[in-house]
Short mmCIF file of the C-alpha atoms (twelve columns), coordinates in Angstrom:
data_MODEL
# 
_entry.id   MODEL 
# 
loop_
_atom_site.group_PDB 
_atom_site.id 
_atom_site.type_symbol 
_atom_site.label_atom_id 
_atom_site.label_alt_id 
_atom_site.label_comp_id 
_atom_site.label_asym_id 
_atom_site.label_seq_id 
_atom_site.Cartn_x 
_atom_site.Cartn_y 
_atom_site.Cartn_z 
_atom_site.pdbx_PDB_model_num 
ATOM 1   C CA . MET A 1   33.198  93.212  3.573   1 
ATOM 2   C CA . ALA A 2   33.636  96.104  6.298   1 
ATOM 3   C CA . ARG A 3   36.505  96.368  8.522   1 
ATOM 4   C CA . VAL A 4   35.777  97.680  11.886  1 
ATOM 5   C CA . TRP A 5   38.156  100.260 13.394  1 
ATOM 6   C CA . ILE A 6   37.995  100.873 17.032  1 
ATOM 7   C CA . PHE A 7   37.676  104.244 19.079  1 
ATOM 8   C CA . GLY A 8   37.785  105.414 22.494  1 
ATOM 9   C CA . GLN A 9   35.364  107.481 24.061  1 
ATOM 10  C CA . ASP A 10  35.888  111.564 23.289  1 
ATOM 11  C CA . ILE A 11  37.785  111.087 20.107  1 
ATOM 12  C CA . ASN A 12  37.204  115.106 19.071  1 
ATOM 13  C CA . THR A 13  37.365  117.074 15.662  1 
ATOM 14  C CA . ASP A 14  41.209  118.055 16.357  1 
ATOM 15  C CA . GLN A 15  42.009  113.916 16.603  1 
ATOM 16  C CA . ILE A 16  40.105  112.959 13.045  1 
ATOM 17  C CA . VAL A 17  42.009  116.071 11.647  1 
ATOM 18  C CA . PRO A 18  44.522  118.313 13.484  1 
ATOM 19  C CA . GLY A 19  44.067  121.774 12.594  1 
ATOM 20  C CA . ARG A 20  47.049  122.696 10.863  1 
ATOM 21  C CA . TYR A 21  45.693  120.205 8.142   1 
ATOM 22  C CA . ALA A 22  42.675  122.021 7.688   1 
ATOM 23  C CA . PRO A 23  41.698  122.102 4.124   1 
ATOM 24  C CA . TYR A 24  42.886  126.038 3.627   1 
ATOM 25  C CA . MET A 25  46.516  125.173 4.576   1 
ATOM 26  C CA . LEU A 26  46.640  122.624 2.259   1 
ATOM 27  C CA . LYS A 27  47.915  122.929 -1.698  1 
ATOM 28  C CA . GLN A 28  44.929  121.025 -2.440  1 
ATOM 29  C CA . GLU A 29  42.071  119.708 -0.725  1 
ATOM 30  C CA . ASP A 30  42.023  116.687 -1.921  1 
ATOM 31  C CA . ASP A 31  44.853  116.337 -0.150  1 
ATOM 32  C CA . LEU A 32  42.722  116.103 2.902   1 
ATOM 33  C CA . ARG A 33  42.029  112.301 2.561   1 
ATOM 34  C CA . LYS A 34  45.757  111.665 4.097   1 
ATOM 35  C CA . TYR A 35  44.961  113.233 7.670   1 
ATOM 36  C CA . PRO A 36  41.868  112.093 9.061   1 
ATOM 37  C CA . PHE A 37  43.682  110.258 12.330  1 
ATOM 38  C CA . VAL A 38  47.277  110.735 11.118  1 
ATOM 39  C CA . GLU A 39  48.389  111.650 15.047  1 
ATOM 40  C CA . HIS A 40  45.151  110.008 16.717  1 
ATOM 41  C CA . ARG A 41  46.007  106.544 14.911  1 
ATOM 42  C CA . PRO A 42  48.734  106.454 12.408  1 
ATOM 43  C CA . ASP A 43  47.649  103.891 10.264  1 
ATOM 44  C CA . PHE A 44  44.357  104.955 9.486   1 
ATOM 45  C CA . ALA A 45  44.422  106.717 6.165   1 
ATOM 46  C CA . SER A 46  46.281  104.063 4.587   1 
ATOM 47  C CA . GLY A 47  44.837  101.511 5.945   1 
ATOM 48  C CA . VAL A 48  41.121  102.179 5.298   1 
ATOM 49  C CA . ARG A 49  38.533  101.413 2.950   1 
ATOM 50  C CA . PRO A 50  35.794  102.312 1.409   1 
ATOM 51  C CA . GLY A 51  32.644  100.998 3.160   1 
ATOM 52  C CA . ASP A 52  34.678  100.173 6.795   1 
ATOM 53  C CA . LEU A 53  32.999  101.301 9.726   1 
ATOM 54  C CA . LEU A 54  34.040  103.713 12.710  1 
ATOM 55  C CA . VAL A 55  32.418  101.679 16.617  1 
ATOM 56  C CA . ALA A 56  33.561  104.634 19.095  1 
ATOM 57  C CA . GLY A 57  32.677  105.487 22.545  1 
ATOM 58  C CA . ASN A 58  30.105  108.386 23.699  1 
ATOM 59  C CA . ASN A 59  30.707  111.460 22.377  1 
ATOM 60  C CA . PHE A 60  32.718  111.057 19.247  1 
ATOM 61  C CA . GLY A 61  33.103  114.470 17.239  1 
ATOM 62  C CA . CYS A 62  33.261  116.611 20.226  1 
ATOM 63  C CA . GLY A 63  35.651  119.734 19.825  1 
ATOM 64  C CA . SER A 64  35.128  122.465 17.428  1 
ATOM 65  C CA . SER A 65  32.477  122.680 15.197  1 
ATOM 66  C CA . ARG A 66  35.371  121.827 11.719  1 
ATOM 67  C CA . GLU A 67  33.136  120.618 9.266   1 
ATOM 68  C CA . TYR A 68  36.739  119.343 7.440   1 
ATOM 69  C CA . ALA A 69  36.830  117.062 9.860   1 
ATOM 70  C CA . PRO A 70  33.925  114.412 8.619   1 
ATOM 71  C CA . LEU A 71  34.898  115.728 5.276   1 
ATOM 72  C CA . ALA A 72  37.644  113.620 5.884   1 
ATOM 73  C CA . LEU A 73  36.083  110.613 6.509   1 
ATOM 74  C CA . ARG A 74  33.962  110.761 3.706   1 
ATOM 75  C CA . MET A 75  36.708  111.424 1.265   1 
ATOM 76  C CA . VAL A 76  38.569  108.174 2.678   1 
ATOM 77  C CA . GLY A 77  35.602  106.293 2.263   1 
ATOM 78  C CA . VAL A 78  34.060  105.371 5.322   1 
ATOM 79  C CA . GLY A 79  31.063  103.996 5.265   1 
ATOM 80  C CA . ALA A 80  29.385  104.515 8.871   1 
ATOM 81  C CA . ILE A 81  30.085  105.791 12.234  1 
ATOM 82  C CA . VAL A 82  28.740  103.594 15.028  1 
ATOM 83  C CA . ALA A 83  28.338  105.482 19.194  1 
ATOM 84  C CA . PRO A 84  26.379  105.529 21.693  1 
ATOM 85  C CA . LEU A 85  26.546  109.465 21.452  1 
ATOM 86  C CA . PHE A 86  27.195  112.233 18.528  1 
ATOM 87  C CA . ALA A 87  28.143  115.658 19.586  1 
ATOM 88  C CA . ARG A 88  25.529  117.308 17.629  1 
ATOM 89  C CA . ILE A 89  26.855  119.698 15.622  1 
ATOM 90  C CA . PHE A 90  29.337  116.462 13.889  1 
ATOM 91  C CA . PHE A 91  26.316  114.448 13.802  1 
ATOM 92  C CA . ARG A 92  24.673  117.747 11.853  1 
ATOM 93  C CA . ASN A 93  27.673  118.209 9.210   1 
ATOM 94  C CA . ALA A 94  28.013  114.407 9.002   1 
ATOM 95  C CA . LEU A 95  24.522  114.348 8.435   1 
ATOM 96  C CA . ASN A 96  25.107  117.398 5.518   1 
ATOM 97  C CA . LEU A 97  27.912  115.111 3.764   1 
ATOM 98  C CA . GLY A 98  25.792  111.524 3.251   1 
ATOM 99  C CA . ILE A 99  27.903  109.740 6.359   1 
ATOM 100 C CA . PRO A 100 25.618  107.504 7.787   1 
ATOM 101 C CA . CYS A 101 25.630  107.941 11.701  1 
ATOM 102 C CA . PHE A 102 24.100  105.372 14.742  1 
ATOM 103 C CA . THR A 103 23.796  105.556 17.504  1 
ATOM 104 C CA . ALA A 104 24.319  102.308 19.861  1 
ATOM 105 C CA . ASP A 105 27.216  101.456 21.984  1 
ATOM 106 C CA . LEU A 106 29.249  98.525  19.826  1 
ATOM 107 C CA . THR A 107 32.720  98.888  21.121  1 
ATOM 108 C CA . GLY A 108 32.190  95.793  23.850  1 
ATOM 109 C CA . GLN A 109 30.588  94.123  20.697  1 
ATOM 110 C CA . LEU A 110 33.099  94.323  17.684  1 
ATOM 111 C CA . ARG A 111 36.592  93.908  17.632  1 
ATOM 112 C CA . ASP A 112 39.236  95.923  15.781  1 
ATOM 113 C CA . GLY A 113 39.706  94.836  12.476  1 
ATOM 114 C CA . GLN A 114 36.826  92.510  12.379  1 
ATOM 115 C CA . GLU A 115 34.860  92.204  9.208   1 
ATOM 116 C CA . VAL A 116 31.145  93.265  9.047   1 
ATOM 117 C CA . GLU A 117 28.829  93.800  6.716   1 
ATOM 118 C CA . LEU A 118 26.343  96.531  7.066   1 
ATOM 119 C CA . SER A 119 22.614  96.728  6.118   1 
ATOM 120 C CA . LEU A 120 21.908  101.015 5.720   1 
ATOM 121 C CA . GLU A 121 18.391  100.302 4.865   1 
ATOM 122 C CA . HIS A 122 17.390  98.133  7.744   1 
ATOM 123 C CA . GLY A 123 20.684  99.069  10.348  1 
ATOM 124 C CA . SER A 124 21.639  96.007  10.742  1 
ATOM 125 C CA . LEU A 125 25.087  94.166  11.241  1 
ATOM 126 C CA . LEU A 126 26.376  91.328  10.121  1 
ATOM 127 C CA . THR A 127 29.591  89.599  11.790  1 
ATOM 128 C CA . ASP A 128 32.498  87.412  10.537  1 
ATOM 129 C CA . ASP A 129 31.698  85.086  12.877  1 
ATOM 130 C CA . GLY A 130 27.631  84.858  11.711  1 
ATOM 131 C CA . ARG A 131 26.285  87.384  14.028  1 
ATOM 132 C CA . SER A 132 23.475  89.662  13.494  1 
ATOM 133 C CA . ILE A 133 23.273  92.844  15.207  1 
ATOM 134 C CA . GLN A 134 20.616  95.373  14.655  1 
ATOM 135 C CA . LEU A 135 20.430  98.540  14.824  1 
ATOM 136 C CA . PRO A 136 18.366  101.334 15.432  1 
ATOM 137 C CA . PRO A 137 16.504  101.482 12.347  1 
ATOM 138 C CA . PRO A 138 16.887  104.867 10.388  1 
ATOM 139 C CA . PRO A 139 14.217  106.911 9.635   1 
ATOM 140 C CA . ALA A 140 12.823  107.056 5.808   1 
ATOM 141 C CA . PHE A 141 14.279  110.538 5.461   1 
ATOM 142 C CA . LEU A 142 17.819  109.744 6.712   1 
ATOM 143 C CA . ARG A 143 17.790  106.899 4.440   1 
ATOM 144 C CA . GLU A 144 17.072  109.325 1.365   1 
ATOM 145 C CA . VAL A 145 20.223  111.388 2.344   1 
ATOM 146 C CA . TRP A 146 22.048  109.485 2.764   1 
ATOM 147 C CA . ALA A 147 21.502  107.547 -0.642  1 
ATOM 148 C CA . ALA A 148 21.614  111.012 -2.692  1 
ATOM 149 C CA . GLY A 149 25.207  111.648 -0.778  1 
ATOM 150 C CA . GLY A 150 24.261  114.433 1.395   1 
ATOM 151 C CA . ILE A 151 21.959  117.063 1.840   1 
ATOM 152 C CA . VAL A 152 23.456  119.532 -1.352  1 
ATOM 153 C CA . PRO A 153 23.006  116.391 -3.439  1 
ATOM 154 C CA . PHE A 154 19.404  115.591 -2.312  1 
ATOM 155 C CA . TYR A 155 18.437  118.903 -2.797  1 
ATOM 156 C CA . ARG A 156 19.788  119.465 -6.628  1 
ATOM 157 C CA . THR A 157 18.099  116.110 -7.494  1 
ATOM 158 C CA . HIS A 158 14.615  117.112 -5.885  1 
ATOM 159 C CA . GLY A 159 13.995  120.508 -5.041  1 
ATOM 160 C CA . ARG A 160 12.879  120.183 -1.065  1 
ATOM 161 C CA . PHE A 161 14.537  119.418 1.706   1 
ATOM 162 C CA . PRO A 162 14.214  116.163 3.170   1 
ATOM 163 C CA . GLY A 163 11.171  115.252 5.318   1 
ATOM 164 C CA . GLU A 164 9.199   118.047 3.282   1 
ATOM 165 C CA . GLY A 165 5.988   116.569 1.249   1 
ATOM 166 C CA . VAL A 166 4.706   116.662 -1.976  1 
ATOM 167 C CA . THR A 167 1.742   118.318 -0.644  1 
ATOM 168 C CA . GLY A 168 2.573   121.837 -0.704  1 
ATOM 169 C CA . ARG A 169 3.658   121.986 -4.295  1 
ATOM 170 C CA . GLN A 170 0.348   120.170 -5.456  1 
ATOM 171 C CA . GLY A 171 -1.545  122.666 -3.588  1 
ATOM 172 C CA . ASP A 172 0.495   125.296 -5.064  1 
ATOM 173 C CA . ARG A 173 0.187   123.990 -8.887  1 
ATOM 174 C CA . GLU A 174 -3.717  123.595 -8.210  1 
ATOM 175 C CA . THR A 175 -4.223  126.833 -6.505  1 
ATOM 176 C CA . GLY A 176 -2.283  128.249 -9.888  1 
ATOM 177 C CA . ARG A 177 -4.323  126.302 -12.159 1 
ATOM 178 C CA . GLN A 178 -7.231  127.117 -9.930  1 
ATOM 179 C CA . GLY A 179 -6.068  130.494 -9.761  1 
ATOM 180 C CA . ASP A 180 -5.520  130.767 -14.180 1 
ATOM 181 C CA . ARG A 181 -9.149  129.490 -14.343 1 
ATOM 182 C CA . GLU A 182 -10.593 132.098 -12.453 1 
ATOM 183 C CA . THR A 183 -8.395  134.801 -13.853 1 
ATOM 184 C CA . GLY A 184 -9.808  133.670 -17.125 1 
ATOM 185 C CA . ARG A 185 -13.127 133.666 -16.152 1 
ATOM 186 C CA . GLN A 186 -12.566 136.915 -14.514 1 
ATOM 187 C CA . GLY A 187 -11.102 138.300 -17.834 1 
ATOM 188 C CA . ASP A 188 -13.299 136.915 -19.905 1 
ATOM 189 C CA . ARG A 189 -16.382 138.471 -18.337 1 
ATOM 190 C CA . GLU A 190 -14.928 141.813 -18.278 1 
ATOM 191 C CA . THR A 191 -14.243 141.782 -21.681 1 
ATOM 192 C CA . GLY A 192 -17.653 140.471 -22.460 1 
ATOM 193 C CA . ARG A 193 -18.778 144.215 -20.067 1 
ATOM 194 C CA . GLN A 194 -16.363 145.722 -21.924 1 
ATOM 195 C CA . GLY A 195 -17.647 144.885 -25.884 1 
ATOM 196 C CA . ASP A 196 -20.987 145.133 -24.394 1 
ATOM 197 C CA . ARG A 197 -20.445 149.181 -23.373 1 
ATOM 198 C CA . GLU A 198 -18.620 149.602 -26.547 1 
ATOM 199 C CA . THR A 199 -20.952 147.844 -28.856 1 
ATOM 200 C CA . GLY A 200 -24.275 149.762 -27.161 1 
ATOM 201 C CA . ARG A 201 -22.168 153.004 -27.361 1 
ATOM 202 C CA . GLN A 202 -21.097 152.600 -30.700 1 
ATOM 203 C CA . GLY A 203 -24.860 151.663 -32.076 1 
ATOM 204 C CA . ASP A 204 -26.846 154.809 -30.140 1 
ATOM 205 C CA . ARG A 205 -23.670 156.804 -31.909 1 
ATOM 206 C CA . GLU A 206 -24.897 155.417 -35.259 1 
ATOM 207 C CA . THR A 207 -28.716 155.569 -34.345 1 
ATOM 208 C CA . GLY A 208 -28.491 158.803 -33.526 1 
ATOM 209 C CA . ARG A 209 -26.816 159.651 -36.641 1 
ATOM 210 C CA . GLN A 210 -29.174 157.790 -39.136 1 
ATOM 211 C CA . GLY A 211 -31.767 158.970 -37.081 1 
ATOM 212 C CA . ASP A 212 -30.453 163.398 -37.778 1 
ATOM 213 C CA . THR A 213 -30.397 161.937 -41.452 1 
# 
C-alpha cells in the first residue's frame, strides 16, 4: 500500500526543490532525486516509496514555473498528489510528466504516514482502517496520459495528443484514397484522349500518304 505524506497550504516550488539544486547546478540530473523537500521536510527524499501519496492544502505548487520540481517528485516515484487547489503551471507540468493530480481536500480525513490504496482508474482511495474515499473521477484522456507516463511518451505511442480523436486521420486517409481514385480516373481519361488524338493524327498522315501513292 502507499503511504500518505501530509503537507500544508501554499507549498511552493522552491520548497519542493530549492533553486540551488536545479539540474543544471548538479553533476548529474539523476541527483535531483535526492532533493525534493530537502529543507522543508528533510526526511522525505530518503523515506518516500514508489507510489506514495502527497496530500496537501490549497495552492500546491505555487511560485515559479520550474519543471524540475514535479520532475523530482516523479523521480522518487510519487504516485499521486491530492490538494484542493493546484497552481496552474504546476498542474500542467505534472500532467506533462505523468504525475496524477486530484483536486480534493483530504487533509482532515487522512493522517501523515497512513497506509492507503489508490485506484487511478476509478479515482478512489481505500484506507488501512477500511474507509473508501471517492476522489473526482479523472477523465479518460488523463488516465491515458498517466498510463503512458506523460505527454511525450503518449505522443510517441499514439502519434497524437490526448483528447484528439482518430476521425481526422481516418478522414485524411479516406480523402487520400478518394483523391487517388479520382486522379487515376482523370489520368486515364486524359491518357485516353491524348491517345485518341495521337492515333487520329497518325491515321490521318498514313491515309494521306496512301492516297498520294
